[in-house]
Legacy VTK file of the C-alpha trace (Angstrom):
# vtk DataFile Version 3.0
C-alpha trace
ASCII
DATASET POLYDATA
POINTS 421 float
-31.103 -44.204 12.472
-29.031 -42.688 9.702
-26.829 -40.840 12.233
-26.259 -44.084 14.148
-25.299 -45.885 10.925
-22.846 -43.117 10.019
-21.350 -43.240 13.510
-20.975 -47.038 13.399
-19.370 -46.894 9.951
-16.887 -44.286 11.185
-16.088 -46.424 14.209
-15.493 -49.456 11.971
-13.106 -47.423 9.793
-11.148 -46.327 12.859
-10.962 -49.925 14.078
-9.763 -51.060 10.655
-7.052 -48.366 10.646
-5.893 -49.445 14.092
-5.793 -53.109 13.079
-3.869 -52.270 9.921
-1.245 -50.191 11.669
-1.001 -52.331 14.789
-1.694 -49.484 17.228
-4.008 -46.501 17.251
-3.070 -42.852 17.118
-3.981 -42.373 20.786
-1.409 -45.038 21.728
1.485 -43.657 19.708
2.339 -40.893 22.166
2.725 -43.393 24.986
4.590 -45.943 22.866
7.051 -43.371 21.540
7.526 -41.820 24.966
7.986 -45.175 26.792
7.405 -43.462 30.124
6.998 -46.807 31.894
10.703 -47.527 31.357
11.578 -44.633 33.691
9.876 -46.229 36.717
11.111 -48.822 39.185
9.663 -50.519 42.246
11.117 -49.540 45.614
11.322 -51.609 48.818
7.779 -50.728 49.869
6.301 -51.826 46.525
5.608 -48.317 45.222
6.675 -47.077 41.780
9.374 -44.420 41.871
11.198 -42.594 39.067
14.575 -44.052 38.185
17.548 -41.898 39.144
19.012 -41.559 35.652
21.888 -39.363 36.839
23.147 -42.064 39.203
22.876 -44.701 36.461
24.756 -42.483 34.012
27.462 -41.805 36.579
27.863 -45.521 37.304
28.235 -46.262 33.590
30.748 -43.461 33.173
32.868 -44.617 36.101
32.769 -48.175 34.745
34.268 -46.945 31.461
36.942 -45.016 33.376
37.917 -48.110 35.337
38.117 -50.190 32.154
40.392 -47.653 30.484
42.654 -47.333 33.529
42.841 -51.129 33.909
43.779 -51.552 30.250
46.553 -48.985 30.589
47.929 -50.322 33.879
50.159 -53.073 32.498
51.625 -51.349 29.426
52.893 -47.948 28.447
50.052 -46.398 26.460
50.304 -43.746 23.767
47.243 -42.033 22.317
47.130 -40.514 18.878
46.166 -36.863 18.712
45.631 -36.890 14.930
42.960 -39.372 13.863
41.474 -40.113 10.466
38.074 -41.716 11.053
35.550 -42.937 8.501
32.008 -43.532 9.764
30.222 -46.172 7.683
26.421 -46.146 8.080
24.270 -49.020 6.831
21.290 -47.500 4.990
20.025 -50.774 3.505
16.392 -51.839 3.826
17.170 -53.184 7.315
17.642 -49.569 8.468
13.910 -48.977 7.972
13.006 -51.405 10.772
11.066 -49.781 13.627
12.448 -51.633 16.642
14.241 -48.331 17.355
11.619 -45.575 17.361
10.842 -44.076 14.899
13.307 -46.176 12.826
16.877 -47.401 12.934
17.807 -44.939 10.204
16.508 -41.904 12.107
18.111 -43.014 15.368
21.484 -43.605 13.695
21.420 -40.182 12.027
20.460 -38.489 15.288
23.245 -40.029 17.357
25.875 -39.818 14.614
25.233 -36.073 14.526
25.840 -35.846 18.292
28.898 -38.082 17.958
30.445 -35.875 15.253
30.160 -32.796 17.449
31.576 -34.640 20.466
34.394 -36.107 18.359
35.625 -32.733 17.135
35.280 -31.285 20.635
37.665 -33.923 21.999
39.836 -34.309 18.867
40.159 -30.874 17.235
43.177 -31.975 15.155
41.426 -35.021 13.664
39.271 -35.505 10.561
36.102 -37.456 9.775
34.629 -38.859 6.565
31.171 -40.382 5.964
30.298 -43.453 3.883
26.823 -44.962 3.370
25.803 -48.452 2.229
22.656 -48.961 0.148
21.667 -51.152 -2.808
24.802 -53.238 -2.225
27.079 -50.275 -3.041
29.162 -48.027 -0.798
28.820 -44.280 -1.433
31.118 -41.522 -0.174
28.986 -38.829 1.465
31.886 -36.615 2.571
35.649 -36.787 2.245
37.947 -36.443 5.242
37.550 -33.011 6.782
37.381 -31.086 10.024
34.086 -29.236 9.588
31.247 -30.845 11.597
28.552 -28.794 9.855
29.603 -30.111 6.436
29.322 -33.734 7.558
25.984 -33.226 9.316
24.457 -31.446 6.316
25.558 -34.241 3.963
24.248 -36.927 6.321
20.802 -35.419 6.845
20.303 -34.980 3.112
20.783 -38.691 2.328
18.352 -40.407 4.712
16.951 -43.210 2.551
16.896 -46.973 3.199
17.229 -49.081 0.030
18.404 -52.515 -1.060
20.939 -54.843 0.521
24.104 -54.176 2.508
27.663 -54.985 1.402
30.332 -54.901 4.083
33.129 -55.746 1.655
32.363 -52.851 -0.692
32.396 -50.452 2.260
35.756 -51.762 3.505
37.278 -51.570 0.023
36.159 -47.952 -0.404
37.374 -46.902 3.050
40.678 -48.739 2.549
41.244 -46.849 -0.688
40.661 -43.492 1.021
42.679 -44.168 4.185
45.690 -45.467 2.258
46.252 -41.904 1.056
46.441 -40.265 4.501
49.816 -39.531 6.146
51.521 -42.315 8.088
51.553 -40.370 11.360
47.740 -40.375 11.598
45.716 -43.114 13.259
43.455 -44.785 10.682
40.095 -45.848 12.057
36.765 -47.120 10.741
33.501 -47.087 12.719
30.665 -49.107 11.158
26.999 -48.854 12.200
25.515 -52.050 10.801
21.776 -52.734 10.640
21.504 -55.812 8.410
21.845 -59.465 9.382
23.765 -60.418 6.241
26.190 -58.976 3.723
26.042 -59.356 -0.075
29.672 -59.170 -1.229
31.094 -59.451 -4.764
34.258 -61.300 -3.675
36.115 -62.869 -0.756
35.622 -60.599 2.247
38.361 -62.432 4.191
40.960 -61.078 1.774
39.603 -57.582 2.291
39.849 -57.995 6.082
43.487 -59.087 5.799
44.155 -56.106 3.529
42.735 -53.764 6.205
44.816 -55.486 8.876
47.990 -55.080 6.818
47.257 -51.371 6.313
46.718 -50.945 10.104
43.083 -49.908 9.842
41.340 -50.198 13.206
37.792 -51.309 12.392
35.019 -51.182 15.006
31.402 -52.253 14.499
28.208 -51.358 16.358
25.366 -53.670 15.403
21.692 -52.735 15.631
20.132 -56.160 15.070
22.124 -59.158 16.332
25.687 -60.416 16.616
27.329 -61.493 13.343
30.415 -63.657 13.026
31.942 -61.681 10.156
31.686 -58.390 12.076
33.225 -59.945 15.177
36.019 -61.476 13.100
36.714 -58.103 11.453
37.098 -56.370 14.825
39.294 -59.139 16.257
41.659 -59.057 13.275
42.024 -55.266 13.182
42.022 -54.574 16.941
38.673 -52.804 17.039
35.624 -53.084 19.283
32.452 -55.009 18.462
29.179 -54.532 20.297
25.436 -54.757 19.690
23.086 -52.000 20.890
20.047 -53.199 22.826
18.247 -49.838 22.916
18.701 -46.184 22.032
20.503 -45.236 25.250
22.910 -48.132 24.826
23.600 -47.073 21.230
24.447 -43.560 22.383
26.851 -44.879 25.045
28.559 -47.207 22.560
29.066 -44.362 20.103
30.502 -41.985 22.697
33.048 -44.618 23.727
34.747 -44.013 20.354
35.084 -40.245 20.860
38.344 -40.364 22.915
41.390 -41.619 20.995
41.938 -45.361 21.404
45.060 -46.453 23.307
47.975 -47.950 21.415
51.001 -49.734 22.846
53.873 -47.246 22.733
56.457 -49.816 21.640
54.562 -50.310 18.368
53.741 -46.633 17.839
55.960 -44.484 15.646
56.908 -40.942 16.632
56.828 -38.435 13.786
57.693 -34.799 13.399
54.821 -32.960 11.725
55.066 -29.583 10.024
52.267 -27.299 11.144
51.393 -23.737 10.380
49.684 -21.240 12.672
47.765 -18.913 10.340
46.742 -15.378 11.147
43.119 -14.308 11.079
42.266 -12.135 8.094
40.614 -8.757 8.401
36.833 -8.653 8.701
36.183 -6.541 5.605
38.748 -8.164 3.321
37.775 -9.977 0.104
39.616 -13.058 -1.155
39.062 -16.366 -2.957
38.580 -19.218 -0.513
40.871 -22.102 -1.501
38.634 -24.755 0.102
35.333 -23.686 -1.549
36.780 -22.002 -4.675
34.532 -18.988 -4.101
35.005 -15.282 -3.432
34.157 -14.579 0.197
34.001 -11.387 2.190
34.760 -11.552 5.870
37.000 -13.256 8.340
39.138 -16.213 7.357
42.652 -17.510 7.904
45.794 -16.921 5.842
48.236 -19.782 5.275
51.681 -18.641 6.479
53.460 -20.504 3.650
51.494 -19.785 0.452
49.128 -17.019 1.711
46.025 -18.918 0.606
42.705 -18.193 2.338
40.895 -20.952 4.270
37.597 -20.767 6.157
37.972 -22.990 9.226
40.670 -24.520 11.380
42.121 -27.098 11.681
42.534 -28.106 8.053
45.132 -28.827 5.390
45.976 -26.103 2.931
44.709 -27.200 -0.480
47.506 -25.266 -2.207
50.691 -26.287 -0.350
49.433 -29.151 1.849
50.539 -27.598 5.153
48.575 -28.599 8.243
46.960 -25.457 9.650
46.036 -25.374 13.341
45.683 -22.912 16.186
47.282 -23.035 19.613
43.959 -23.720 21.424
43.535 -26.847 19.285
46.886 -28.180 20.463
46.068 -27.323 24.069
42.708 -29.107 23.913
44.331 -32.239 22.463
47.156 -32.334 25.001
45.063 -33.739 27.849
44.731 -37.109 26.072
48.440 -37.737 26.682
48.185 -37.171 30.436
44.601 -37.917 31.496
43.474 -37.214 35.028
43.201 -40.368 37.159
39.713 -41.613 38.118
38.458 -40.440 41.499
37.813 -42.969 44.251
34.246 -43.614 45.304
33.434 -42.925 48.956
31.011 -45.422 50.536
27.848 -43.941 52.013
28.434 -45.570 55.402
32.091 -45.708 56.405
34.596 -44.356 58.848
35.381 -41.580 56.378
32.144 -39.792 57.235
33.751 -38.083 60.223
36.630 -36.885 58.056
34.137 -35.584 55.515
32.445 -33.481 58.164
35.827 -32.079 59.209
36.822 -31.166 55.660
33.418 -29.712 54.866
29.901 -30.682 53.931
29.959 -29.259 50.410
31.478 -30.275 47.082
34.833 -28.609 46.460
33.855 -27.880 42.857
30.293 -26.531 42.883
29.946 -25.937 46.653
26.699 -27.928 46.743
25.924 -29.807 49.943
27.028 -33.432 50.125
24.717 -34.157 53.065
21.516 -35.839 51.958
18.190 -36.365 53.659
18.267 -37.398 57.297
21.673 -35.745 57.781
23.275 -38.722 55.987
26.217 -38.243 53.627
25.241 -38.571 49.974
27.260 -40.307 47.233
30.517 -38.581 46.375
34.066 -39.200 45.159
37.497 -38.066 46.330
40.723 -37.194 44.521
43.646 -39.461 45.339
46.153 -36.592 45.487
44.455 -33.626 47.133
41.851 -35.705 49.070
39.081 -33.195 48.327
35.510 -34.429 47.872
33.373 -33.857 44.768
29.772 -34.607 43.827
28.898 -36.931 40.977
28.171 -34.143 38.468
31.497 -32.438 39.132
33.267 -35.774 38.756
31.898 -36.164 35.220
32.580 -32.516 34.352
36.197 -32.726 35.559
36.984 -35.882 33.585
35.023 -35.030 30.430
35.518 -31.281 29.975
37.891 -29.692 32.493
40.638 -32.371 32.545
42.176 -30.803 35.676
41.385 -31.350 39.324
40.382 -28.035 40.975
41.666 -29.289 44.335
45.116 -30.101 42.995
45.313 -26.819 41.071
44.367 -24.808 44.171
47.198 -26.388 46.149
49.834 -25.116 43.715
48.497 -21.574 43.404
49.627 -20.215 46.801
53.236 -21.213 46.028
53.290 -19.315 42.765
51.682 -16.287 44.410
54.224 -16.290 47.233
57.116 -16.479 44.760
55.734 -13.505 42.853
55.458 -11.484 46.081
59.085 -12.244 46.967
LINES 1 422
421 0 1 2 3 4 5 6 7 8 9 10 11 12 13 14 15 16 17 18 19 20 21 22 23 24 25 26 27 28 29 30 31 32 33 34 35 36 37 38 39 40 41 42 43 44 45 46 47 48 49 50 51 52 53 54 55 56 57 58 59 60 61 62 63 64 65 66 67 68 69 70 71 72 73 74 75 76 77 78 79 80 81 82 83 84 85 86 87 88 89 90 91 92 93 94 95 96 97 98 99 100 101 102 103 104 105 106 107 108 109 110 111 112 113 114 115 116 117 118 119 120 121 122 123 124 125 126 127 128 129 130 131 132 133 134 135 136 137 138 139 140 141 142 143 144 145 146 147 148 149 150 151 152 153 154 155 156 157 158 159 160 161 162 163 164 165 166 167 168 169 170 171 172 173 174 175 176 177 178 179 180 181 182 183 184 185 186 187 188 189 190 191 192 193 194 195 196 197 198 199 200 201 202 203 204 205 206 207 208 209 210 211 212 213 214 215 216 217 218 219 220 221 222 223 224 225 226 227 228 229 230 231 232 233 234 235 236 237 238 239 240 241 242 243 244 245 246 247 248 249 250 251 252 253 254 255 256 257 258 259 260 261 262 263 264 265 266 267 268 269 270 271 272 273 274 275 276 277 278 279 280 281 282 283 284 285 286 287 288 289 290 291 292 293 294 295 296 297 298 299 300 301 302 303 304 305 306 307 308 309 310 311 312 313 314 315 316 317 318 319 320 321 322 323 324 325 326 327 328 329 330 331 332 333 334 335 336 337 338 339 340 341 342 343 344 345 346 347 348 349 350 351 352 353 354 355 356 357 358 359 360 361 362 363 364 365 366 367 368 369 370 371 372 373 374 375 376 377 378 379 380 381 382 383 384 385 386 387 388 389 390 391 392 393 394 395 396 397 398 399 400 401 402 403 404 405 406 407 408 409 410 411 412 413 414 415 416 417 418 419 420
């Protein structure tokens, strides 16, 4: 009898814990995993896994079409040097658990991925981090080109406290961006969790001040649409959107990685002085000008003042010269002349015969384009060289390679023949 009483008491305690927390420990793995969201019902009524690669490709091609449509009517110029401040709302609303495990953890996770992607696509640009908590805006990192510095500062400040103040964040960012050179594109990306803003003054005046200083402010909401955020984006030419889930939040963030288009008639061309420093010897010892410490090992020497810096690109803290390397310029160049989107080839069309004549494999990875039942699978074709590519190669070409292998292969025989002559 005593054993039964002990067992019943233990069971009651477990039930009380489950009622207090809403769900039991045995349910958490399934709730966090959300495996049911990866299933869909087919025509026969059976549950099949969702083809996430096809969905991702469709979303990517939709963004490509939107960008090409926006640039069709006007002459577009993209800035290669961007100064971006990421403002993250760490008020008490960031502790909500509608995003698992919390909004704060999800924002930190995807901001880290965004920082790495941003510097991969914009090696000449700089990022700064600002947090909002207790109604005050705090500068986590100043503008810089080191992704590891920003990520380390972000992960060390994960704490949700107090109210949110959009005006204080805009005032702080406006003060910082007013000091950057005029040739750089000034941008602000705000991740906002709260449904209100507690401001000390008139936020409309602050918005007009940002508009006058040509700050492009974009907002990604995590709760619901707010009028003041939408008004801010409309006045400054930014983008406003609300994330419905974690995947949507990731897609919205990555849309801000490429430089935003600007109408060329309103853009100002500037000549920028840049230095190409030489790499220091491995065993040399010198004082690093950026960390104010004695360091042994490789670094870079400013060609003007001979100061030592750790990473590139950066600005010399002694003479102010912009220090870059030639690969950084080459990686930024593709934004000026992006490769055109490939055309989708319907699964059932008269082009199938031509596809069999040209080949049954992708021109990029040489994988077969013929699916089950000897039916052509989904693919795309280049408008110039007319070669066919699979969906994965399409994304790789537009995101990383920025050159069509089919078009490049057409020009190679000419250069080879000229060399032989």
